[in-house]
Structure formats: C-alpha cells, structure tokens
HTML snippet that shows the backbone in 3Dmol.js (N, CA, C, O; Angstrom):
<script src="https://3Dmol.org/build/3Dmol-min.js"></script>
<div id="view" style="width:600px;height:400px;position:relative"></div>
<script>
const pdb = `
ATOM      1  N   MET A   1      12.514   2.094  17.576  1.00  0.00           N
ATOM      2  CA  MET A   1      12.080   3.141  17.131  1.00  0.00           C
ATOM      3  C   MET A   1      10.791   2.159  16.510  1.00  0.00           C
ATOM      4  O   MET A   1      10.807   0.937  16.365  1.00  0.00           O
ATOM      5  N   GLU A   2       9.739   3.068  16.217  1.00  0.00           N
ATOM      6  CA  GLU A   2       8.180   2.013  15.875  1.00  0.00           C
ATOM      7  C   GLU A   2       8.302   2.811  14.789  1.00  0.00           C
ATOM      8  O   GLU A   2       8.908   3.873  14.644  1.00  0.00           O
ATOM      9  N   ASN A   3       7.051   1.571  13.361  1.00  0.00           N
ATOM     10  CA  ASN A   3       7.428   2.009  12.234  1.00  0.00           C
ATOM     11  C   ASN A   3       6.476   2.777  12.154  1.00  0.00           C
ATOM     12  O   ASN A   3       5.507   2.784  12.912  1.00  0.00           O
ATOM     13  N   GLN A   4       6.758   3.846  10.772  1.00  0.00           N
ATOM     14  CA  GLN A   4       5.721   4.812  10.493  1.00  0.00           C
ATOM     15  C   GLN A   4       4.247   4.433  10.688  1.00  0.00           C
ATOM     16  O   GLN A   4       3.477   5.249  11.195  1.00  0.00           O
ATOM     17  N   HIS A   5       3.855   3.286  10.323  1.00  0.00           N
ATOM     18  CA  HIS A   5       2.993   3.066  10.579  1.00  0.00           C
ATOM     19  C   HIS A   5       2.255   2.823  11.457  1.00  0.00           C
ATOM     20  O   HIS A   5       1.067   2.604  11.217  1.00  0.00           O
ATOM     21  N   GLU A   6       2.754   2.795  12.712  1.00  0.00           N
ATOM     22  CA  GLU A   6       2.609   2.712  13.488  1.00  0.00           C
ATOM     23  C   GLU A   6       2.312   3.859  14.268  1.00  0.00           C
ATOM     24  O   GLU A   6       1.308   3.888  14.979  1.00  0.00           O
ATOM     25  N   GLN A   7       3.356   5.102  14.164  1.00  0.00           N
ATOM     26  CA  GLN A   7       3.555   6.676  14.238  1.00  0.00           C
ATOM     27  C   GLN A   7       2.358   6.891  13.698  1.00  0.00           C
ATOM     28  O   GLN A   7       1.638   6.572  14.645  1.00  0.00           O
ATOM     29  N   PHE A   8       1.630   7.214  12.824  1.00  0.00           N
ATOM     30  CA  PHE A   8       1.159   8.088  11.912  1.00  0.00           C
ATOM     31  C   PHE A   8      -0.762   7.185  12.112  1.00  0.00           C
ATOM     32  O   PHE A   8      -1.818   7.759  11.846  1.00  0.00           O
ATOM     33  N   ASN A   9      -0.603   5.485  12.721  1.00  0.00           N
ATOM     34  CA  ASN A   9      -1.842   5.219  12.523  1.00  0.00           C
ATOM     35  C   ASN A   9      -2.538   4.956  11.718  1.00  0.00           C
ATOM     36  O   ASN A   9      -3.721   5.276  11.830  1.00  0.00           O
ATOM     37  N   VAL A  10      -2.048   4.226  10.518  1.00  0.00           N
ATOM     38  CA  VAL A  10      -2.116   4.381   9.341  1.00  0.00           C
ATOM     39  C   VAL A  10      -3.063   2.729   8.780  1.00  0.00           C
ATOM     40  O   VAL A  10      -2.613   1.583   8.820  1.00  0.00           O
ATOM     41  N   ASP A  11      -4.398   3.172   8.314  1.00  0.00           N
ATOM     42  CA  ASP A  11      -4.702   1.693   8.266  1.00  0.00           C
ATOM     43  C   ASP A  11      -4.447   0.614   7.877  1.00  0.00           C
ATOM     44  O   ASP A  11      -4.936   0.561   6.748  1.00  0.00           O
ATOM     45  N   THR A  12      -3.901  -0.457   8.139  1.00  0.00           N
ATOM     46  CA  THR A  12      -3.273  -1.653   7.254  1.00  0.00           C
ATOM     47  C   THR A  12      -3.933  -2.868   7.025  1.00  0.00           C
ATOM     48  O   THR A  12      -3.504  -4.011   6.867  1.00  0.00           O
ATOM     49  N   ARG A  13      -5.423  -2.240   7.044  1.00  0.00           N
ATOM     50  CA  ARG A  13      -6.444  -3.649   6.714  1.00  0.00           C
ATOM     51  C   ARG A  13      -5.680  -4.110   5.342  1.00  0.00           C
ATOM     52  O   ARG A  13      -4.844  -3.429   4.748  1.00  0.00           O
ATOM     53  N   HIS A  14      -6.111  -5.318   4.990  1.00  0.00           N
ATOM     54  CA  HIS A  14      -6.362  -6.120   3.785  1.00  0.00           C
ATOM     55  C   HIS A  14      -7.074  -5.081   2.532  1.00  0.00           C
ATOM     56  O   HIS A  14      -8.172  -4.794   3.010  1.00  0.00           O
ATOM     57  N   GLY A  15      -6.981  -4.530   1.438  1.00  0.00           N
ATOM     58  CA  GLY A  15      -7.175  -3.305   0.611  1.00  0.00           C
ATOM     59  C   GLY A  15      -6.955  -2.007   0.861  1.00  0.00           C
ATOM     60  O   GLY A  15      -7.117  -1.107   0.036  1.00  0.00           O
ATOM     61  N   SER A  16      -6.567  -1.867   2.043  1.00  0.00           N
ATOM     62  CA  SER A  16      -6.298  -0.534   2.036  1.00  0.00           C
ATOM     63  C   SER A  16      -5.198   0.362   1.354  1.00  0.00           C
ATOM     64  O   SER A  16      -4.228  -0.283   0.955  1.00  0.00           O
ATOM     65  N   PRO A  17      -5.165   1.349   1.199  1.00  0.00           N
ATOM     66  CA  PRO A  17      -3.755   2.399   0.573  1.00  0.00           C
ATOM     67  C   PRO A  17      -2.636   1.724   1.101  1.00  0.00           C
ATOM     68  O   PRO A  17      -1.909   1.422   0.155  1.00  0.00           O
ATOM     69  N   TYR A  18      -2.022   1.237   2.484  1.00  0.00           N
ATOM     70  CA  TYR A  18      -1.023   1.243   2.846  1.00  0.00           C
ATOM     71  C   TYR A  18      -0.451  -0.539   2.195  1.00  0.00           C
ATOM     72  O   TYR A  18       0.658  -0.969   1.877  1.00  0.00           O
ATOM     73  N   ASP A  19      -1.860  -1.182   2.228  1.00  0.00           N
ATOM     74  CA  ASP A  19      -1.321  -2.835   1.771  1.00  0.00           C
ATOM     75  C   ASP A  19      -0.895  -2.797   0.509  1.00  0.00           C
ATOM     76  O   ASP A  19       0.182  -3.272   0.151  1.00  0.00           O
ATOM     77  N   ARG A  20      -1.761  -2.197  -0.285  1.00  0.00           N
ATOM     78  CA  ARG A  20      -1.864  -2.489  -1.972  1.00  0.00           C
ATOM     79  C   ARG A  20      -0.555  -1.670  -2.551  1.00  0.00           C
ATOM     80  O   ARG A  20      -0.226  -1.846  -3.724  1.00  0.00           O
ATOM     81  N   GLY A  21       0.443  -0.455  -1.401  1.00  0.00           N
ATOM     82  CA  GLY A  21       1.770  -0.488  -1.651  1.00  0.00           C
ATOM     83  C   GLY A  21       2.336  -1.156  -0.983  1.00  0.00           C
ATOM     84  O   GLY A  21       3.190  -1.449  -1.821  1.00  0.00           O
ATOM     85  N   SER A  22       2.609  -1.663  -0.182  1.00  0.00           N
ATOM     86  CA  SER A  22       3.116  -2.821  -0.017  1.00  0.00           C
ATOM     87  C   SER A  22       3.062  -3.566  -1.196  1.00  0.00           C
ATOM     88  O   SER A  22       3.961  -3.520  -2.036  1.00  0.00           O
ATOM     89  N   ALA A  23       1.712  -4.484  -1.343  1.00  0.00           N
ATOM     90  CA  ALA A  23       1.881  -5.468  -1.974  1.00  0.00           C
ATOM     91  C   ALA A  23       2.247  -5.266  -3.744  1.00  0.00           C
ATOM     92  O   ALA A  23       2.639  -6.151  -4.503  1.00  0.00           O
ATOM     93  N   ASP A  24       1.985  -3.873  -4.064  1.00  0.00           N
ATOM     94  CA  ASP A  24       2.745  -3.474  -5.131  1.00  0.00           C
ATOM     95  C   ASP A  24       4.348  -3.711  -5.477  1.00  0.00           C
ATOM     96  O   ASP A  24       4.946  -4.141  -6.463  1.00  0.00           O
ATOM     97  N   SER A  25       4.706  -3.265  -4.308  1.00  0.00           N
ATOM     98  CA  SER A  25       6.121  -2.952  -4.240  1.00  0.00           C
ATOM     99  C   SER A  25       6.804  -4.893  -4.291  1.00  0.00           C
ATOM    100  O   SER A  25       7.767  -5.282  -4.952  1.00  0.00           O
ATOM    101  N   TYR A  26       5.938  -5.719  -3.400  1.00  0.00           N
ATOM    102  CA  TYR A  26       6.616  -6.982  -2.508  1.00  0.00           C
ATOM    103  C   TYR A  26       6.219  -7.656  -4.391  1.00  0.00           C
ATOM    104  O   TYR A  26       7.003  -8.392  -4.991  1.00  0.00           O
ATOM    105  N   TYR A  27       5.275  -7.312  -4.805  1.00  0.00           N
ATOM    106  CA  TYR A  27       5.420  -8.236  -6.267  1.00  0.00           C
ATOM    107  C   TYR A  27       5.835  -7.571  -7.535  1.00  0.00           C
ATOM    108  O   TYR A  27       5.402  -7.989  -8.608  1.00  0.00           O
ATOM    109  N   ARG A  28       6.854  -6.307  -7.451  1.00  0.00           N
ATOM    110  CA  ARG A  28       7.500  -5.757  -8.039  1.00  0.00           C
ATOM    111  C   ARG A  28       6.338  -5.013  -9.420  1.00  0.00           C
ATOM    112  O   ARG A  28       6.531  -4.874 -10.628  1.00  0.00           O
ATOM    113  N   ARG A  29       5.161  -4.675  -8.549  1.00  0.00           N
ATOM    114  CA  ARG A  29       4.531  -4.338  -9.786  1.00  0.00           C
ATOM    115  C   ARG A  29       5.222  -2.823 -10.186  1.00  0.00           C
ATOM    116  O   ARG A  29       5.862  -2.832 -11.237  1.00  0.00           O
ATOM    117  N   GLY A  30       5.167  -1.788  -9.599  1.00  0.00           N
ATOM    118  CA  GLY A  30       5.750  -0.656  -9.861  1.00  0.00           C
ATOM    119  C   GLY A  30       4.557   0.156  -8.713  1.00  0.00           C
ATOM    120  O   GLY A  30       3.519  -0.327  -8.260  1.00  0.00           O
ATOM    121  N   ARG A  31       5.218   1.673  -8.445  1.00  0.00           N
ATOM    122  CA  ARG A  31       3.998   2.609  -7.865  1.00  0.00           C
ATOM    123  C   ARG A  31       2.594   2.808  -8.659  1.00  0.00           C
ATOM    124  O   ARG A  31       2.476   3.451  -9.702  1.00  0.00           O
ATOM    125  N   ARG A  32       2.025   2.438  -8.281  1.00  0.00           N
ATOM    126  CA  ARG A  32       0.168   3.035  -8.821  1.00  0.00           C
ATOM    127  C   ARG A  32      -0.528   2.942  -7.381  1.00  0.00           C
ATOM    128  O   ARG A  32      -1.026   1.986  -6.786  1.00  0.00           O
ATOM    129  N   PRO A  33      -0.372   4.332  -7.036  1.00  0.00           N
ATOM    130  CA  PRO A  33      -1.719   4.337  -5.644  1.00  0.00           C
ATOM    131  C   PRO A  33      -2.940   4.474  -6.344  1.00  0.00           C
ATOM    132  O   PRO A  33      -3.358   5.176  -7.264  1.00  0.00           O
ATOM    133  N   HIS A  34      -3.535   3.260  -5.352  1.00  0.00           N
ATOM    134  CA  HIS A  34      -4.548   3.148  -5.756  1.00  0.00           C
ATOM    135  C   HIS A  34      -5.517   2.317  -4.056  1.00  0.00           C
ATOM    136  O   HIS A  34      -4.957   2.843  -3.094  1.00  0.00           O
ATOM    137  N   TYR A  35      -6.158   1.749  -3.756  1.00  0.00           N
ATOM    138  CA  TYR A  35      -6.899   1.182  -2.884  1.00  0.00           C
ATOM    139  C   TYR A  35      -8.012   0.346  -3.527  1.00  0.00           C
ATOM    140  O   TYR A  35      -8.329   0.449  -4.712  1.00  0.00           O
ATOM    141  N   PHE A  36      -8.600  -0.520  -2.615  1.00  0.00           N
ATOM    142  CA  PHE A  36     -10.082  -1.309  -2.557  1.00  0.00           C
ATOM    143  C   PHE A  36     -10.920  -0.729  -1.490  1.00  0.00           C
ATOM    144  O   PHE A  36     -10.229  -0.388  -0.530  1.00  0.00           O
ATOM    145  N   LYS A  37     -12.335  -0.476  -1.323  1.00  0.00           N
ATOM    146  CA  LYS A  37     -12.805   0.144  -0.360  1.00  0.00           C
ATOM    147  C   LYS A  37     -13.385  -0.951   0.619  1.00  0.00           C
ATOM    148  O   LYS A  37     -14.056  -0.580   1.582  1.00  0.00           O
ATOM    149  N   GLY A  38     -13.096  -2.541   0.353  1.00  0.00           N
ATOM    150  CA  GLY A  38     -13.159  -3.454   0.958  1.00  0.00           C
ATOM    151  C   GLY A  38     -12.712  -4.631   0.436  1.00  0.00           C
ATOM    152  O   GLY A  38     -12.564  -4.685  -0.785  1.00  0.00           O
ATOM    153  N   ALA A  39     -12.548  -5.270   0.887  1.00  0.00           N
ATOM    154  CA  ALA A  39     -11.700  -6.884   0.074  1.00  0.00           C
ATOM    155  C   ALA A  39     -10.979  -6.198  -1.397  1.00  0.00           C
ATOM    156  O   ALA A  39     -11.399  -5.647  -2.415  1.00  0.00           O
ATOM    157  N   THR A  40      -9.960  -6.504  -0.961  1.00  0.00           N
ATOM    158  CA  THR A  40      -9.147  -6.558  -2.326  1.00  0.00           C
ATOM    159  C   THR A  40      -9.722  -7.036  -3.732  1.00  0.00           C
ATOM    160  O   THR A  40     -10.035  -8.215  -3.563  1.00  0.00           O
ATOM    161  N   TYR A  41      -9.993  -6.675  -4.987  1.00  0.00           N
ATOM    162  CA  TYR A  41     -10.710  -7.565  -5.981  1.00  0.00           C
ATOM    163  C   TYR A  41     -11.788  -7.685  -5.695  1.00  0.00           C
ATOM    164  O   TYR A  41     -12.397  -8.145  -6.661  1.00  0.00           O
ATOM    165  N   ASN A  42     -12.789  -7.431  -4.373  1.00  0.00           N
ATOM    166  CA  ASN A  42     -13.640  -8.608  -4.692  1.00  0.00           C
ATOM    167  C   ASN A  42     -14.882  -6.725  -3.933  1.00  0.00           C
ATOM    168  O   ASN A  42     -15.940  -6.657  -3.308  1.00  0.00           O
ATOM    169  N   SER A  43     -13.968  -5.693  -4.458  1.00  0.00           N
ATOM    170  CA  SER A  43     -14.979  -4.636  -3.844  1.00  0.00           C
ATOM    171  C   SER A  43     -14.019  -3.286  -4.758  1.00  0.00           C
ATOM    172  O   SER A  43     -12.862  -3.199  -5.169  1.00  0.00           O
ATOM    173  N   GLU A  44     -15.154  -2.436  -4.772  1.00  0.00           N
ATOM    174  CA  GLU A  44     -14.936  -1.053  -5.645  1.00  0.00           C
ATOM    175  C   GLU A  44     -13.337  -0.672  -5.217  1.00  0.00           C
ATOM    176  O   GLU A  44     -12.924  -0.508  -4.069  1.00  0.00           O
ATOM    177  N   GLU A  45     -12.412  -0.563  -6.717  1.00  0.00           N
ATOM    178  CA  GLU A  45     -11.256  -0.253  -7.020  1.00  0.00           C
ATOM    179  C   GLU A  45     -11.450   1.482  -6.856  1.00  0.00           C
ATOM    180  O   GLU A  45     -12.453   2.039  -7.301  1.00  0.00           O
ATOM    181  N   VAL A  46     -10.217   2.320  -6.074  1.00  0.00           N
ATOM    182  CA  VAL A  46     -10.285   3.677  -6.100  1.00  0.00           C
ATOM    183  C   VAL A  46      -8.508   4.461  -6.358  1.00  0.00           C
ATOM    184  O   VAL A  46      -7.450   4.469  -5.729  1.00  0.00           O
ATOM    185  N   LEU A  47      -8.991   4.994  -7.562  1.00  0.00           N
ATOM    186  CA  LEU A  47      -7.680   4.716  -8.162  1.00  0.00           C
ATOM    187  C   LEU A  47      -7.189   6.486  -7.462  1.00  0.00           C
ATOM    188  O   LEU A  47      -7.870   7.134  -6.668  1.00  0.00           O
ATOM    189  N   GLU A  48      -6.269   6.774  -7.872  1.00  0.00           N
ATOM    190  CA  GLU A  48      -5.090   7.629  -7.505  1.00  0.00           C
ATOM    191  C   GLU A  48      -5.898   9.004  -7.638  1.00  0.00           C
ATOM    192  O   GLU A  48      -6.052   9.775  -6.691  1.00  0.00           O
ATOM    193  N   LYS A  49      -6.474   9.254  -9.133  1.00  0.00           N
ATOM    194  CA  LYS A  49      -7.274  10.780  -8.945  1.00  0.00           C
ATOM    195  C   LYS A  49      -8.349  10.436  -8.099  1.00  0.00           C
ATOM    196  O   LYS A  49      -9.293  11.159  -8.417  1.00  0.00           O
ATOM    197  N   ASP A  50      -8.610   9.811  -7.333  1.00  0.00           N
ATOM    198  CA  ASP A  50      -9.979  10.236  -6.454  1.00  0.00           C
ATOM    199  C   ASP A  50      -9.205   9.603  -4.961  1.00  0.00           C
ATOM    200  O   ASP A  50      -9.847   9.089  -4.045  1.00  0.00           O
ATOM    201  N   MET A  51      -7.826   9.764  -4.972  1.00  0.00           N
ATOM    202  CA  MET A  51      -7.876   9.441  -3.657  1.00  0.00           C
ATOM    203  C   MET A  51      -7.251  10.627  -2.946  1.00  0.00           C
ATOM    204  O   MET A  51      -6.748  11.531  -3.614  1.00  0.00           O
ATOM    205  N   THR A  52      -7.262  10.669  -1.411  1.00  0.00           N
ATOM    206  CA  THR A  52      -7.198  11.667  -0.801  1.00  0.00           C
ATOM    207  C   THR A  52      -5.587  12.139  -0.456  1.00  0.00           C
ATOM    208  O   THR A  52      -4.844  11.158  -0.427  1.00  0.00           O
ATOM    209  N   PRO A  53      -5.162  12.938  -0.292  1.00  0.00           N
ATOM    210  CA  PRO A  53      -3.398  13.499   0.420  1.00  0.00           C
ATOM    211  C   PRO A  53      -3.230  12.310   1.051  1.00  0.00           C
ATOM    212  O   PRO A  53      -2.451  11.427   0.689  1.00  0.00           O
ATOM    213  N   VAL A  54      -3.892  12.281   1.912  1.00  0.00           N
ATOM    214  CA  VAL A  54      -3.148  11.199   2.571  1.00  0.00           C
ATOM    215  C   VAL A  54      -3.246   9.713   2.410  1.00  0.00           C
ATOM    216  O   VAL A  54      -2.386   8.943   2.837  1.00  0.00           O
ATOM    217  N   GLU A  55      -4.200   9.388   1.851  1.00  0.00           N
ATOM    218  CA  GLU A  55      -4.651   7.999   1.043  1.00  0.00           C
ATOM    219  C   GLU A  55      -2.913   7.304   0.046  1.00  0.00           C
ATOM    220  O   GLU A  55      -2.211   6.329  -0.221  1.00  0.00           O
ATOM    221  N   ILE A  56      -3.091   8.548  -0.083  1.00  0.00           N
ATOM    222  CA  ILE A  56      -1.725   8.556  -1.340  1.00  0.00           C
ATOM    223  C   ILE A  56      -0.395   8.094  -0.443  1.00  0.00           C
ATOM    224  O   ILE A  56       0.229   7.038  -0.552  1.00  0.00           O
ATOM    225  N   ARG A  57      -0.091   9.459   0.690  1.00  0.00           N
ATOM    226  CA  ARG A  57       0.919   8.995   1.643  1.00  0.00           C
ATOM    227  C   ARG A  57       1.095   7.469   1.581  1.00  0.00           C
ATOM    228  O   ARG A  57       1.919   6.762   1.001  1.00  0.00           O
ATOM    229  N   GLU A  58      -0.171   7.141   2.537  1.00  0.00           N
ATOM    230  CA  GLU A  58      -0.130   6.207   3.295  1.00  0.00           C
ATOM    231  C   GLU A  58      -0.068   4.800   2.336  1.00  0.00           C
ATOM    232  O   GLU A  58       0.218   3.737   2.887  1.00  0.00           O
ATOM    233  N   TYR A  59      -0.390   4.848   0.663  1.00  0.00           N
ATOM    234  CA  TYR A  59      -0.321   3.783  -0.224  1.00  0.00           C
ATOM    235  C   TYR A  59       1.421   4.019  -0.302  1.00  0.00           C
ATOM    236  O   TYR A  59       1.950   2.954   0.015  1.00  0.00           O
ATOM    237  N   ASN A  60       2.514   5.139  -0.644  1.00  0.00           N
ATOM    238  CA  ASN A  60       3.548   5.387  -0.710  1.00  0.00           C
ATOM    239  C   ASN A  60       4.394   5.103   0.611  1.00  0.00           C
ATOM    240  O   ASN A  60       5.565   4.743   0.495  1.00  0.00           O
ATOM    241  N   LEU A  61       3.869   5.246   1.737  1.00  0.00           N
ATOM    242  CA  LEU A  61       4.423   4.234   2.721  1.00  0.00           C
ATOM    243  C   LEU A  61       4.393   2.860   3.012  1.00  0.00           C
ATOM    244  O   LEU A  61       5.305   2.266   3.588  1.00  0.00           O
ATOM    245  N   GLY A  62       3.551   2.452   2.692  1.00  0.00           N
ATOM    246  CA  GLY A  62       3.513   0.874   2.119  1.00  0.00           C
ATOM    247  C   GLY A  62       4.360   0.614   0.996  1.00  0.00           C
ATOM    248  O   GLY A  62       5.045  -0.407   1.052  1.00  0.00           O
ATOM    249  N   PHE A  63       4.418   1.133   0.283  1.00  0.00           N
ATOM    250  CA  PHE A  63       5.318   0.965  -0.888  1.00  0.00           C
ATOM    251  C   PHE A  63       6.658   0.728  -0.795  1.00  0.00           C
ATOM    252  O   PHE A  63       7.489  -0.062  -1.244  1.00  0.00           O
ATOM    253  N   ASP A  64       6.597   1.657  -0.076  1.00  0.00           N
ATOM    254  CA  ASP A  64       8.536   2.720   0.351  1.00  0.00           C
ATOM    255  C   ASP A  64       8.719   1.534   1.649  1.00  0.00           C
ATOM    256  O   ASP A  64       9.769   0.992   1.303  1.00  0.00           O
ATOM    257  N   GLN A  65       8.322   0.907   2.815  1.00  0.00           N
ATOM    258  CA  GLN A  65       8.500   0.340   3.743  1.00  0.00           C
ATOM    259  C   GLN A  65       8.813  -0.861   3.238  1.00  0.00           C
ATOM    260  O   GLN A  65       9.815  -1.419   3.685  1.00  0.00           O
ATOM    261  N   ASN A  66       7.910  -1.600   2.056  1.00  0.00           N
ATOM    262  CA  ASN A  66       8.496  -2.768   1.474  1.00  0.00           C
ATOM    263  C   ASN A  66       9.640  -2.858   1.154  1.00  0.00           C
ATOM    264  O   ASN A  66      10.508  -3.625   1.570  1.00  0.00           O
ATOM    265  N   GLU A  67       9.697  -1.766   0.104  1.00  0.00           N
ATOM    266  CA  GLU A  67      11.680  -1.316  -0.586  1.00  0.00           C
ATOM    267  C   GLU A  67      12.605  -1.794   0.846  1.00  0.00           C
ATOM    268  O   GLU A  67      13.412  -2.719   0.933  1.00  0.00           O
ATOM    269  N   ALA A  68      12.213  -0.908   1.803  1.00  0.00           N
ATOM    270  CA  ALA A  68      13.025  -0.789   2.433  1.00  0.00           C
ATOM    271  C   ALA A  68      13.532  -2.001   3.688  1.00  0.00           C
ATOM    272  O   ALA A  68      14.541  -1.893   4.384  1.00  0.00           O
ATOM    273  N   ASP A  69      12.479  -3.197   3.736  1.00  0.00           N
ATOM    274  CA  ASP A  69      12.538  -3.980   3.910  1.00  0.00           C
ATOM    275  C   ASP A  69      12.971  -5.111   3.252  1.00  0.00           C
ATOM    276  O   ASP A  69      13.260  -6.182   3.785  1.00  0.00           O
ATOM    277  N   TYR A  70      13.017  -4.761   1.733  1.00  0.00           N
ATOM    278  CA  TYR A  70      14.013  -5.789   0.690  1.00  0.00           C
ATOM    279  C   TYR A  70      13.191  -6.814   1.254  1.00  0.00           C
ATOM    280  O   TYR A  70      13.739  -7.542   2.081  1.00  0.00           O
ATOM    281  N   ASN A  71      11.703  -7.073   0.915  1.00  0.00           N
ATOM    282  CA  ASN A  71      10.925  -8.128   0.728  1.00  0.00           C
ATOM    283  C   ASN A  71      10.234  -8.036  -0.086  1.00  0.00           C
ATOM    284  O   ASN A  71       9.213  -7.349  -0.100  1.00  0.00           O
ATOM    285  N   PHE A  72      10.803  -8.951  -1.229  1.00  0.00           N
ATOM    286  CA  PHE A  72      10.086  -9.206  -2.748  1.00  0.00           C
ATOM    287  C   PHE A  72       9.906 -10.447  -2.782  1.00  0.00           C
ATOM    288  O   PHE A  72      10.708 -11.212  -2.246  1.00  0.00           O
ATOM    289  N   LYS A  73       8.775 -10.885  -3.446  1.00  0.00           N
ATOM    290  CA  LYS A  73       8.597 -12.070  -3.998  1.00  0.00           C
ATOM    291  C   LYS A  73       9.093 -12.877  -4.786  1.00  0.00           C
ATOM    292  O   LYS A  73       8.743 -12.736  -5.958  1.00  0.00           O
ATOM    293  N   ASP A  74      10.183 -14.134  -4.430  1.00  0.00           N
ATOM    294  CA  ASP A  74      10.907 -14.563  -5.220  1.00  0.00           C
ATOM    295  C   ASP A  74       9.836 -16.078  -6.138  1.00  0.00           C
ATOM    296  O   ASP A  74       9.126 -17.072  -5.984  1.00  0.00           O
ATOM    297  N   TRP A  75      10.317 -15.413  -6.821  1.00  0.00           N
ATOM    298  CA  TRP A  75       9.408 -15.623  -8.434  1.00  0.00           C
ATOM    299  C   TRP A  75      10.665 -17.117  -8.998  1.00  0.00           C
ATOM    300  O   TRP A  75      10.322 -17.666 -10.045  1.00  0.00           O
ATOM    301  N   GLY A  76      11.763 -17.576  -8.429  1.00  0.00           N
ATOM    302  CA  GLY A  76      12.739 -18.501  -9.229  1.00  0.00           C
ATOM    303  C   GLY A  76      11.913 -19.832  -8.352  1.00  0.00           C
ATOM    304  O   GLY A  76      12.249 -21.000  -8.546  1.00  0.00           O
TER     305      GLY A  76
END
`;
const viewer = $3Dmol.createViewer("view");
viewer.addModel(pdb, "pdb");
viewer.setStyle({}, {cartoon: {color: "spectrum"}});
viewer.zoomTo();
viewer.render();
</script>
C-alpha cells in the first residue's frame, strides 16, 4: 500500500505543510498547522488562519504519518 502523501501527490518539500506537520510531531511540539513559503525559518511563515483546507489537510497528514511511524526525536 502506498503512503497517503504519494496517493494524493502532497508537496513534501522542506517548509511545506506536510514537512512542518511531520517536524512538529517529530520534535513533540504539538499540532499547530503552519508552513513556510520557501525555506523553513528563512521565508514567510503562513499561519493556520491563512491556510487553505488542502494545506491544513497536508499538515495534518504529515503530523499523523509521523505519529503512526512512531518516529520521534531522542532527547536522551
């Protein structure tokens, strides 16, 4: 079975909604839909209030996929 991000042709570039969702889960930051128009932290950040429903879905997909993979930063 293919991953959902491949099935829906989700943008997985660094800074994308999917990437930010995955990173927030990985670092255990909690769910806060957002993304960057370009490179993470080096371009304009788009907050949830300005995101489309598709962008929010992609953020949640990244977050949920990482949670399902149980792939978290080892701080120890």
